[in-house]
C-alpha positions in Angstrom: 65.5 -50.2 76.5 68.5 -47.4 76.5 68.0 -44.3 78.0 67.1 -41.7 75.4 69.4 -39.9 73.5 69.1 -36.1 72.5 71.5 -36.0 69.4 69.8 -35.0 65.9 68.3 -38.1 63.7 71.2 -39.1 61.1 71.6 -37.8 58.4 71.5 -40.9 56.3 69.2 -44.1 58.3 71.6 -47.2 58.1 69.4 -50.1 56.9 68.5 -52.9 59.6 68.0 -56.0 57.4 71.5 -57.3 57.7 71.1 -58.0 61.5 67.1 -58.4 60.6 67.6 -61.8 57.7 69.3 -64.0 60.0 66.4 -63.5 62.4 63.6 -64.2 59.3 64.0 -68.3 58.9 62.9 -68.7 62.7 59.8 -66.9 63.2 56.4 -67.4 60.9 55.3 -65.8 57.8 59.0 -63.9 57.0 57.8 -62.8 53.6 55.8 -60.2 56.1 59.0 -58.1 56.4 60.6 -58.1 53.9 58.5 -55.7 52.0 59.6 -54.7 47.7 55.6 -54.6 47.2 54.5 -53.4 43.7 53.5 -50.2 44.9 55.9 -49.5 47.4 58.5 -46.7 47.6 61.7 -46.2 48.0 63.5 -42.9 48.2 66.6 -41.3 48.4 67.4 -40.3 52.6 69.7 -38.0 51.8 67.4 -36.1 49.6 64.5 -35.7 51.9 63.6 -32.7 54.3 60.5 -34.1 56.4 60.0 -38.3 56.8 57.6 -40.0 57.7 56.8 -43.9 59.9 53.1 -43.9 59.0 52.0 -47.7 60.9 49.1 -49.9 61.2 49.1 -51.0 64.7 48.7 -54.7 62.8 49.9 -57.5 61.9 51.1 -57.4 58.1 47.7 -59.4 56.5 45.8 -56.9 58.4 47.5 -53.8 58.2 49.3 -53.6 53.8 44.7 -53.3 53.4 44.2 -50.9 54.7 43.0 -48.0 52.8 44.1 -44.8 54.8 47.5 -45.9 55.8 47.9 -46.7 51.7 45.8 -42.7 50.5 48.7 -41.2 52.7 51.7 -42.8 52.2 50.8 -41.5 48.2 50.4 -38.5 49.4 53.2 -38.0 50.9 56.0 -39.7 48.4 54.4 -37.3 45.7 56.1 -34.9 47.7 59.6 -34.7 46.2 61.2 -33.4 49.1 59.6 -35.8 51.3 59.7 -38.9 52.2 57.4 -41.7 53.9 57.6 -45.3 55.2 55.6 -47.9 56.1 55.4 -50.0 59.5 53.6 -52.9 61.6 52.9 -55.1 64.5 55.3 -57.4 64.7 55.1 -60.7 65.7 55.5 -62.2 69.3 57.8 -64.1 68.0 60.1 -61.7 66.6 59.9 -59.6 69.0 61.2 -61.4 71.4 64.6 -61.6 68.5 64.6 -57.7 68.2 65.0 -57.4 71.9 68.0 -61.0 72.0 69.7 -59.9 68.8 68.9 -56.0 69.8 67.1 -55.5 66.5 64.6 -52.0 66.7 61.3 -51.9 64.8 61.4 -51.2 61.2 59.7 -50.8 57.7 60.1 -53.0 56.0 60.7 -50.9 52.8 64.2 -49.3 53.4 64.0 -51.4 56.7 65.5 -48.4 59.1 64.8 -47.1 62.3 61.6 -46.3 63.0 63.4 -43.6 65.6 65.1 -42.3 62.4 61.7 -40.3 61.7 60.6 -37.4 62.3 57.0 -37.9 62.8 56.1 -41.2 63.0 52.4 -41.0 62.2 50.4 -44.1 63.8 46.3 -45.1 62.2 44.1 -46.3 64.8 41.1 -47.8 63.2 40.2 -50.1 66.7 41.4 -49.0 71.0 42.8 -52.4 71.1 45.4 -51.8 68.6 46.8 -49.3 72.1 49.3 -52.0 73.4 50.7 -53.0 70.0 51.6 -48.9 69.5 53.1 -49.4 72.9 55.6 -52.5 71.8 56.5 -50.7 68.3 57.4 -47.6 70.3 59.8 -49.7 72.7 61.2 -51.6 70.3 61.9 -48.4 68.6 63.7 -47.3 71.3 61.7 -44.3 71.8 61.2 -43.4 75.3 57.4 -44.6 75.6 56.2 -41.4 77.6 56.0 -38.2 75.9 56.9 -36.5 78.7 61.0 -38.1 78.4 61.0 -37.3 74.6 64.0 -35.4 73.5 64.8 -33.6 70.3 66.6 -37.2 68.8 62.6 -38.9 68.7 60.8 -38.4 66.1 56.4 -36.7 67.3 54.5 -39.8 67.1 51.1 -38.1 65.6 48.2 -40.7 66.1 45.0 -40.8 63.3 41.8 -43.1 62.3 38.9 -43.3 64.3 40.0 -43.8 67.9 42.0 -40.7 67.9 38.8 -39.4 68.6 39.3 -39.7 71.9 42.6 -39.8 72.3 42.9 -39.6 76.2 43.5 -42.9 77.0 46.9 -42.9 74.9 47.6 -39.1 76.1 51.1 -40.3 77.9 51.8 -42.5 74.2 51.8 -39.5 72.3 52.5 -35.8 71.6 49.7 -35.5 69.1 46.2 -36.2 67.4 45.1 -35.8 64.4 41.0 -35.5 64.3 39.6 -37.0 60.5 40.5 -37.2 57.0 44.4 -37.1 56.9 45.2 -35.9 53.2 45.1 -32.4 54.0 46.4 -32.8 57.7 49.4 -34.8 56.8 50.8 -32.2 53.8 50.5 -29.3 57.2 52.3 -30.9 59.5 55.1 -32.0 57.4 54.9 -28.2 56.3 55.0 -27.0 60.0 58.3 -29.7 60.7 60.0 -28.5 57.3 59.8 -24.6 57.9 60.8 -25.6 61.7 63.8 -27.7 60.1 64.7 -25.3 58.0 64.9 -22.3 60.7 67.5 -24.8 62.5 64.6 -26.4 65.1 64.3 -23.3 67.4 63.2 -24.0 70.8 63.4 -28.0 70.3 60.8 -30.4 70.4 58.1 -28.0 72.0 58.0 -25.1 69.9 57.0 -27.7 67.2 54.9 -29.2 69.2 53.7 -25.3 69.8 53.1 -24.4 65.7 51.3 -27.8 65.5 49.1 -27.2 68.5 48.4 -23.7 67.1 46.6 -25.0 63.6 43.1 -25.4 65.7 43.8 -29.3 64.2 46.1 -31.0 66.0 45.9 -32.0 69.4 48.1 -31.4 71.5 47.7 -33.6 74.2 51.0 -32.1 77.2 49.8 -29.1 77.1 46.1 -29.2 78.2 45.5 -29.5 82.6 42.8 -32.5 83.2 40.5 -31.5 86.4 39.1 -34.3 88.7 35.6 -34.3 90.9 36.3 -35.9 94.4 33.7 -38.3 92.6 36.2 -39.5 89.8 34.7 -37.4 87.5 35.8 -34.4 85.0 35.7 -31.5 86.6 37.2 -29.9 83.0 40.2 -29.9 80.3 42.1 -26.7 79.1 45.2 -25.5 78.3 47.8 -24.6 79.6 50.2 -22.0 78.4 48.0 -18.6 76.4 47.8 -19.4 73.2 46.5 -22.9 72.7 42.5 -23.3 71.4 40.2 -24.9 73.6 39.1 -26.3 70.9 40.5 -29.5 69.3 38.6 -29.6 65.3 38.3 -32.1 62.7 39.8 -32.3 59.6 37.2 -32.6 56.3 38.2 -33.1 53.1 35.6 -32.0 51.3 36.5 -32.4 47.1 37.2 -35.7 47.4 37.7 -36.4 43.3 40.4 -34.0 44.1 42.5 -36.3 45.6 41.9 -39.8 44.0 43.9 -42.4 46.4 45.6 -44.9 45.8 46.4 -44.4 42.5 49.1 -47.0 42.8 47.5 -49.7 45.2 49.8 -52.0 46.8 50.3 -55.7 46.0 51.0 -58.0 49.1 53.8 -60.6 49.1 52.0 -62.8 51.3 48.0 -63.3 52.2 46.1 -60.4 53.3 42.9 -60.0 54.8 41.4 -58.1 51.2 43.4 -58.7 48.3 41.3 -56.1 45.6 41.2 -52.6 44.2 39.1 -50.3 46.6 37.9 -46.9 46.0 36.1 -44.9 48.7 33.4 -44.0 46.5 31.3 -41.2 49.2 32.5 -40.3 52.9 30.2 -40.1 55.7 27.1 -40.9 56.3 23.4 -39.7 57.7 21.0 -42.6 58.5 22.1 -42.0 61.5 22.3 -45.3 63.8 23.0 -44.8 67.1 25.6 -46.8 67.4 28.1 -46.5 64.6 30.8 -43.9 65.6 32.5 -43.9 62.8 29.1 -42.4 60.9 28.6 -40.4 63.0 32.6 -38.8 62.6 33.1 -39.0 59.0 29.8 -36.0 58.3 28.6 -34.6 55.9 28.7 -37.3 53.5 30.5 -36.9 50.6 30.1 -38.5 46.8 33.2 -39.1 45.1 31.7 -38.7 40.6 30.2 -41.8 39.2 33.3 -40.5 36.3 36.6 -40.3 38.8 35.3 -43.3 40.3 36.2 -45.2 36.6 38.9 -43.6 36.3 40.0 -44.8 39.9 39.6 -48.4 38.9 40.3 -48.6 35.7 44.7 -47.6 37.0 43.9 -49.1 40.3 43.4 -52.2 38.2 45.4 -52.1 35.7 48.5 -51.2 37.7 47.8 -53.5 40.2 46.2 -56.9 38.5 43.8 -56.9 41.4 40.6 -59.2 40.0 38.2 -57.9 42.5 36.9 -54.0 43.1 35.7 -53.3 46.4 33.6 -50.2 46.3 34.2 -48.7 50.0 31.8 -46.8 52.2 29.8 -47.2 54.9 26.9 -47.6 53.5 28.0 -47.8 49.5 24.7 -48.8 48.0 23.5 -45.5 49.3 25.9 -43.5 46.3 23.2 -41.8 44.5 24.6 -43.0 41.2 25.1 -46.9 42.1 23.4 -47.7 39.5 24.8 -46.1 37.0 28.7 -46.6 38.6 27.8 -50.9 38.9 26.3 -50.9 35.8 28.8 -48.6 33.8 31.9 -50.9 35.5 30.3 -54.8 34.7 30.3 -53.8 31.4 33.2 -51.8 31.4 34.3 -55.4 32.4 32.0 -57.3 31.0 34.5 -60.5 29.9 37.6 -60.9 32.0 37.5 -62.3 35.2 37.1 -58.9 37.4 33.8 -58.6 40.2 32.6 -56.1 41.7 31.4 -55.9 45.7 29.7 -53.5 47.9 31.4 -54.8 50.8 28.7 -52.7 52.8 25.5 -53.3 52.2 22.4 -51.7 53.3 19.1 -53.8 53.8 16.3 -50.9 51.9 19.2 -50.1 49.1 20.0 -53.7 47.5 18.0 -54.0 44.4 17.1 -56.8 41.5 19.3 -54.6 39.6 22.2 -54.1 41.2 22.4 -58.2 42.0 22.0 -58.9 38.9 25.1 -56.2 37.4 27.0 -57.7 41.1 26.8 -60.7 39.1 27.4 -59.9 36.0 30.8 -61.4 34.9 29.7 -65.1 37.0 31.6 -64.7 39.9 30.1 -63.7 42.5 31.9 -61.7 46.0 29.6 -62.4 49.4 27.4 -60.4 50.0 26.3 -58.7 54.0 23.4 -57.0 55.4 23.4 -55.4 58.4 19.7 -55.4 59.9 22.1 -55.4 63.7 19.2 -55.4 65.5 16.5 -58.7 65.8 14.0 -57.2 66.9 11.5 -54.4 65.5 12.0 -52.8 69.1 15.1 -52.2 68.8 16.0 -51.1 65.9 13.6 -48.4 66.9 16.2 -47.5 69.3 19.6 -47.9 67.4 17.4 -46.0 64.4 18.1 -48.5 62.3 15.2 -47.8 59.2 14.9 -52.1 57.8 12.2 -53.7 57.7 11.5 -57.7 58.6 10.2 -57.2 55.4 12.7 -55.1 53.6 15.4 -57.9 55.0 13.4 -60.7 53.9 12.8 -59.3 50.1 16.4 -58.7 49.7 17.5 -61.4 50.8 15.1 -63.2 48.2 16.7 -60.9 45.3 20.1 -62.2 45.9 18.9 -66.4 46.1 16.8 -65.9 43.3 19.7 -63.7 41.3 22.2 -66.9 42.2 23.5 -66.9 45.7 23.4 -69.2 47.5 25.2 -67.7 50.4 24.7 -64.3 52.4 25.5 -63.3 55.5 23.2 -61.4 58.4 25.2 -59.4 60.7 23.9 -58.2 63.9 24.7 -56.4 67.8 23.7 -57.4 70.7 24.6 -56.3 73.9 22.8 -52.8 72.5 21.0 -50.7 74.9 17.4 -51.2 76.5 18.1 -55.1 74.8 15.8 -57.9 76.3 16.9 -61.9 75.4 13.2 -61.7 73.3 15.0 -58.6 71.6 18.1 -61.4 70.7 16.3 -64.9 70.1 14.2 -62.6 67.4 17.3 -63.2 65.1 16.6 -66.5 65.1 13.0 -66.3 63.8 14.0 -63.8 61.0 16.8 -66.1 60.2 14.5 -69.3 60.0 11.6 -66.9 58.2 15.0 -65.8 55.9 16.1 -69.6 54.8 12.2 -71.0 55.0 11.8 -68.1 52.0 14.9 -68.5 50.1 13.7 -72.1 50.3 10.4 -71.0 48.4 11.5 -68.7 45.7 14.1 -71.0 44.4 12.7 -74.3 45.4 15.5 -75.4 46.6 17.2 -76.6 49.5 20.8 -75.5 48.9 20.5 -71.8 50.0 22.5 -71.1 53.3 22.7 -67.4 55.9 25.5 -67.0 58.5 24.4 -64.7 61.6 27.1 -63.3 63.1 27.2 -61.7 66.5 29.7 -58.4 67.6 29.7 -56.9 69.9 28.1 -53.3 71.4 30.2 -50.9 72.1 29.3 -47.4 72.9 31.6 -45.4 70.9 32.9 -41.5 71.7 30.8 -38.4 69.6 27.6 -41.0 69.4 23.7 -41.1 71.3 25.0 -43.8 72.7 28.4 -42.5 74.4 26.5 -42.3 77.5 25.0 -45.3 77.7 26.7 -48.7 79.7 27.2 -52.1 78.5 26.4 -55.0 78.9 28.2 -57.1 81.7 30.3 -60.0 79.2 27.6 -62.8 81.3 24.5 -61.7 80.3 26.3 -61.6 76.6 27.2 -64.7 76.9 24.4 -65.8 77.9 21.9 -64.6 75.0 24.1 -66.0 73.0 23.3 -69.0 74.2 19.7 -68.9 74.4 20.3 -67.8 70.3 22.1 -70.7 69.7 19.5 -73.0 71.0 16.8 -70.7 69.6 18.5 -71.4 66.3 19.4 -74.9 66.1 15.5 -75.7 67.9 14.2 -76.4 64.1 17.0 -79.1 62.7 15.6 -78.4 59.5 16.1 -75.0 59.0 19.0 -74.6 61.9 21.5 -77.0 59.5 21.0 -74.1 57.2 22.7 -71.2 59.3 25.7 -70.5 60.1 27.2 -69.0 63.5 29.4 -66.9 64.4 29.7 -64.8 67.2 32.2 -63.0 69.8 31.4 -62.9 73.4 31.2 -60.1 75.3 34.8 -59.6 77.0 37.0 -58.0 74.5 34.0 -55.7 74.3 33.9 -55.4 77.8 37.5 -53.8 77.3 37.0 -51.8 74.0 34.7 -49.5 76.2 36.9 -49.0 78.8 39.3 -48.4 75.9 36.7 -46.4 73.9 35.2 -43.8 76.5 38.4 -44.2 78.9 40.5 -40.5 80.1 43.9 -40.5 81.1 43.7 -42.4 83.7 44.0 -45.4 81.5 46.6 -44.8 80.1 47.8 -46.3 83.1 46.4 -49.7 82.2 47.2 -49.6 78.8 51.0 -50.0 80.7 49.9 -52.2 83.4 48.7 -55.1 80.4 51.6 -54.2 78.2 54.0 -54.7 80.6 52.1 -57.6 81.4 52.3 -59.2 78.0 49.7 -57.9 76.7 49.9 -57.5 72.7 47.6 -58.2 69.8 44.4 -57.6 71.9 41.9 -57.5 68.8 42.8 -61.2 67.9 40.9 -63.7 70.2 43.7 -66.2 70.4 46.1 -63.5 72.7 43.7 -61.6 73.9 43.5 -61.8 78.0 40.4 -60.8 79.7 41.5 -61.5 82.6 45.1 -59.2 81.9 42.9 -56.8 81.8 40.8 -56.8 85.0 43.4 -57.4 87.3 45.1 -54.4 85.4 42.5 -52.3 85.8 42.2 -53.6 89.7 46.3 -53.1 90.5 45.6 -48.6 89.0 42.9 -47.7 88.7 41.5 -47.4 93.0 44.6 -45.4 93.2 42.6 -43.0 91.8 39.0 -43.4 92.8 37.5 -45.5 89.9 37.4 -49.4 89.3 36.5 -51.1 85.5 32.8 -50.5 86.1 32.6 -46.5 87.1 34.2 -46.7 82.9 32.4 -49.3 81.5 28.8 -50.4 83.4 28.2 -46.9 84.7 25.6 -44.7 82.6 26.9 -41.4 82.6 24.3 -38.6 83.1 23.2 -35.3 80.9 25.9 -32.8 82.7 29.1 -35.1 82.7 32.3 -33.6 81.4 32.8 -36.8 79.2 37.2 -37.1 78.0 36.3 -35.9 74.3 34.2 -32.4 75.0 37.7 -31.4 74.2 38.1 -32.6 70.7 35.0 -30.8 68.0 33.4 -33.8 66.0 31.3 -30.8 64.4 28.3 -33.2 66.0 26.3 -30.4 68.8 26.8 -32.3 72.5 23.2 -31.0 72.9 21.7 -32.6 69.9 23.6 -36.2 70.9 21.8 -35.7 73.7 18.6 -35.4 72.3 19.3 -38.1 70.2 19.8 -40.7 73.4 16.6 -39.6 74.5 14.7 -40.4 71.4 16.8 -44.4 71.3 15.2 -44.3 75.0 12.0 -43.4 74.3 12.2 -45.7 70.8 11.4 -43.0 68.6 13.5 -43.3 64.6 15.4 -40.2 63.1 15.4 -40.0 59.1 18.0 -39.3 57.7 18.7 -35.7 56.5 19.8 -36.0 52.8 16.9 -36.2 51.4 14.5 -33.8 54.4 15.1 -31.1 56.0 18.4 -30.7 58.1 17.5 -32.0 61.9 20.4 -29.4 63.3 23.4 -32.4 64.3 25.5 -29.2 63.8 28.5 -30.5 61.4 27.3 -28.5 58.2 27.6 -24.5 60.3 30.6 -25.6 62.8 33.2 -27.3 59.9 31.8 -24.4 57.4 30.9 -27.6 55.0 27.6 -29.0 53.6 26.0 -32.2 52.5 27.9 -32.6 48.7 25.8 -35.6 46.5 24.8 -36.4 42.2 23.7 -37.3 40.6 26.6 -35.6 38.8 24.3 -36.9 35.5 27.1 -38.5 33.7 28.4 -42.3 32.6 31.1 -43.9 33.6 32.2 -43.9 29.1 33.6 -43.5 27.1 36.5 -45.1 29.3 37.7 -48.0 26.2 35.4 -51.9 27.8 38.5 -53.8 28.6 38.8 -57.3 26.7 40.9 -58.6 28.8 43.2 -57.3 31.8 46.3 -56.7 31.8 48.6 -57.6 34.1 52.2 -56.1 35.8 54.9 -57.7 34.4 55.9 -60.6 37.6 52.4 -60.0 38.9 50.9 -63.3 40.0 47.2 -62.1 41.1 
């Protein structure tokens, strides 16, 4: 790419469409680059004071349904002087053509060059999207390294769950936001607006300093990392006096005040989820020790049943979707979930609208809920997540589910007409043995036997899906080693044999799994420090793209890059992955405050090793995780005592003109 320019961004950004369009017949799924979806917004460039490019760093089919990006896109575009457009990772076939023809990374809304925007916001839900970020930065003509950027380049801001440890990409991003984005993007927008109105005093450095002073935007360049001789971190400290020692997460408390998305994007191409998704609450206090999302999104904040009803009505009328997804980390835990499901089922009875709970706790599912979800005759898939095969390992991970609960719940589903359920487990958990994993086969056999007995039919199935455990920052397992891939793969081999040992039962059980190699690399990235940035760059320069896709992921490429880069720092791949951390080690993210008390996390790690279960603090006295006092927040739950009605019952949903869904 050409050397960085110091000329300011253009007052009017030209569309790259005339150069892009001739390339599209030569690539797969060209429709994903066209834009113009129902719900898309194109605003006048010249009328905007602050301009955002928003990216989910994966393909369109994965990125478009992303709830976080859709919400921020809508929140920003509601401001009269702000413009927000979307960009996604381009497939390697189009990347090659763009490089050959000089077409930069573009937005799908108005096909403007990403480099022309003021802020480039990237939302990471997984660390395996890091190489796609580098592709987008480079294609945009923006210097890869934040230190090389000038006033002509957008400020690159990382967000999403992976931003709670942005150190591996600290070389490449200008800033990171921890936590909820709705209010954060408005605050960043106001700072950029004021800075531009004043004539951009102090240039890029002054703008970043203003962001850092909020104490809720992390700017890596203002922090220095010192290392001990053995490779561990000695300290992370600000390198200027007006920068905070700790950066705090953002927590949006009143979800009813943020009823987004109001106008969901309706995709032109097939995507992984095609439904109207409404987030019914944020946070989780179940305390599953492996679950970063549950830890970093505390406290629980419920959206009221009336707001959910209004959002569903407006979202369906706008989009024409036929499925409503009631999203959260454990949707059946909403204090009004029964009334919510029965109210929505009643509302849309006689239509082709179906309800789904994408994440369902084993012990929170009951007959009434099952019947409400299937009232319209359409049964969306049911996934239950015991996570561990043995009772012992479920105590270690604090997944308080008994085998009796699981059998009873799945039988409830079978007797209410479901013929297929999915059971999700993890492999490679702390203290796990072969026997813990083999218990999954026995549990699956018991599920099929109980289901056949209850229904009198052999026409039932379950799918056992296995994911690899990855220790994440801000969880009790952040100190845990990762199991080696060959151990994981051997356990999965033994499990498959055990499932098929009884042919009568085994033929009714599907088996899907991820091998151990991607989990090890995700673990490297999730708990890495700034030195890992050089590994990411090496992988990317050697062709790393779409590492979250098995057909594109290369374990050997990551191993080779680590072997090339890390010895210069006196560490290696095992040092970051299979090594257990001790209590006093400074972790790369310790200066980034999720609200959780580190001493509490350590004690919970010790409780895990002792196989001690922790209660849910929603229904029991507080056990001092630290979030509520540290964040000046509190758990917000119902019941409100209200019902979905008096919303008008729907008889035959009207679809917007031109909608095919």
